[in-house]
Each structure stands twice: as C-alpha cells, then as structure tokens.
C-alpha positions as CSV (number, residue, x, y, z in Angstrom):
1,M,200.2,21.9,122.2
2,K,202.5,24.7,123.3
3,G,201.7,28.3,122.8
4,Y,201.7,31.8,124.3
5,K,199.2,33.7,126.3
6,G,198.8,37.4,127.2
7,F,197.7,38.7,130.6
8,E,196.9,42.0,132.3
9,K,199.6,42.9,134.9
10,G,199.7,40.2,137.6
11,L,198.9,37.3,135.3
12,V,195.2,38.1,135.3
13,C,193.0,37.4,132.2
14,R,189.3,38.1,132.1
15,G,189.2,38.4,135.8
16,K,190.8,35.0,136.4
17,Q,194.1,34.9,138.4
18,Y,196.8,32.6,136.8
19,A,200.1,31.5,138.3
20,E,203.3,30.0,136.7
21,N,203.8,26.3,136.9
22,T,200.2,25.7,137.6
23,V,197.4,23.8,135.7
24,F,194.0,25.5,135.2
25,E,190.8,23.8,134.1
26,E,187.4,25.1,132.9
27,D,184.2,23.2,132.0
28,K,183.9,24.3,128.3
29,A,186.1,25.6,125.5
30,E,184.7,27.6,122.6
31,I,186.6,30.2,120.7
32,C,185.8,33.8,121.9
33,S,183.2,32.4,124.3
34,S,184.6,30.1,127.0
35,G,187.8,28.2,127.9
36,M,191.3,29.6,128.1
37,H,192.7,31.2,125.0
38,F,196.3,31.4,123.7
39,C,198.2,31.8,120.4
40,E,200.5,29.4,118.7
41,L,203.3,31.9,118.0
42,P,204.6,34.6,120.3
43,H,204.0,37.6,118.0
44,Q,200.3,36.6,117.5
45,V,199.6,37.5,121.1
46,F,200.3,41.1,120.3
47,E,197.1,41.2,118.2
48,H,195.2,40.8,121.5
49,Y,197.6,42.4,124.1
50,S,200.0,45.2,123.1
51,P,203.5,45.0,124.5
52,G,203.9,47.4,127.4
53,E,204.0,47.9,131.1
54,N,200.4,46.8,131.7
55,H,200.7,43.4,130.0
56,E,202.6,40.2,130.7
57,F,203.2,37.1,128.6
58,A,203.9,33.5,129.3
59,E,204.5,30.2,127.5
60,V,201.6,27.8,128.0
61,E,200.7,24.3,127.2
62,A,197.3,22.9,126.4
63,L,196.8,19.7,128.2
64,D,193.5,18.9,126.5
65,E,192.2,19.3,123.0
66,A,192.9,22.8,121.5
67,F,190.2,24.4,119.3
68,T,190.7,27.1,116.7
69,D,188.8,28.7,113.8
70,D,191.7,30.5,112.3
71,N,194.9,28.5,113.2
72,R,196.2,31.5,115.2
73,K,194.0,31.8,118.3
74,Y,193.2,28.6,120.2
75,C,191.2,27.7,123.3
76,T,191.3,24.7,125.6
77,K,189.7,23.4,128.8
78,K,193.0,22.5,130.5
79,L,196.0,24.9,130.4
80,K,199.4,24.9,132.1
81,V,201.1,28.2,132.5
C-alpha cells in the first residue's frame, strides 16, 4: 500500500531517523502505539504535521500489512520511504 508520511526536519519521526529509498522495520504495529504511521492521501498528513519549514513529507510504501481504525491513518511494521 502506498501512502504519505510527515516528518520533523531532517526526516525524523518520533526520534527515529529515516532516509529516502530505504526500508525500515519494527517489531509491532498498533495504531497510535507502535509501528510506523502514514496516511493514505497527501492532504491527510496535514492533520498531523502542518505544512511549513519545520516539517518534511515523503511518499512511502507499506511492505507488510497496514492497520487502520479510521481508513485515514495507517501503521505497519515494514515501510519503504
């Protein structure tokens, strides 16, 4: 599943450093608790990260099952930025 993810400047999210064209993995994926989160549509990311000089955005792809509880915000254990 493809989607969009917001980051703090420098591609950092919740203290984790990300990089383009790289696959990241975590042990668990639970909405708002663990895993790597992303949105299905680009504008949905703005609900979590406001557009501006302190945020960056990237297209991502979930390479494992993607979980959601609202069909807007998803999380997965394996994500390619």
